[in-house]
C-alpha positions in Angstrom: -10.5 -12.2 3.6 -9.1 -8.4 4.9 -12.1 -6.8 3.6 -14.8 -9.1 5.5 -12.2 -8.3 8.4 -12.9 -4.5 7.9 -16.4 -5.0 7.5 -16.7 -7.3 10.7 -14.5 -4.5 12.8 -17.2 -1.6 11.3 -20.0 -3.5 12.6 -18.9 -4.1 16.1 -17.5 -0.5 16.4 -21.2 0.9 15.0 -22.6 -1.7 17.8 -20.6 -0.5 20.7 -21.5 3.4 19.9 -25.3 2.3 19.9 -24.5 0.5 23.2 -22.7 3.5 24.4 -25.5 6.0 23.2 -28.2 3.5 25.3 -26.6 3.6 28.3 -26.5 7.2 28.3 -30.7 7.2 28.3 -32.9 6.2 31.1 -32.6 2.2 32.0 -33.5 -0.3 34.4 -30.7 -2.0 36.5 -31.2 -5.2 34.2 -31.3 -3.2 31.1 -28.0 -1.8 32.1 -26.4 -5.1 33.0 -27.9 -6.8 29.5 -26.4 -3.8 27.4 -22.8 -3.5 29.5 -22.5 -7.3 29.0 -23.2 -6.7 25.1 -20.6 -3.9 25.0 -17.9 -6.3 26.4 -18.7 -8.9 24.3 -18.3 -6.4 21.2 -15.1 -5.3 22.7 -13.6 -8.7 23.0 -14.6 -9.4 19.5 -12.6 -6.2 18.1 -9.6 -7.5 20.5 -9.9 -10.8 18.7 -10.4 -9.9 15.1 -7.3 -7.1 15.6 -5.1 -10.0 17.2 -5.5 -11.7 14.1 -4.3 -9.0 11.3 -0.8 -9.5 12.2 -1.0 -13.1 10.7 -2.3 -12.1 7.8 -0.2 -8.9 7.4 2.5 -11.6 6.5 0.4 -12.9 4.1 2.8 -13.9 0.8 -0.1 -12.1 -1.1 0.7 -9.0 -2.1 -2.6 -7.4 -2.6 -3.2 -8.1 1.3 -0.5 -6.1 2.2 -2.0 -3.0 0.9 -4.7 -2.9 3.5 -2.4 -3.4 6.6 
């Protein structure tokens, strides 16, 4: 489960990098608005995944604790 969450975090972080890069290019207002919304969604997804991490850290499985 922790490996899956790490993979999700990496995916969201990669998407954020791509969206930020796109915002540095020439875009229409509509495109800029859409990418801005997607960027916020990705940031929210990271916050939600990060908020769940402490409950997993208290897992009784000692293998899970090594990834925290």
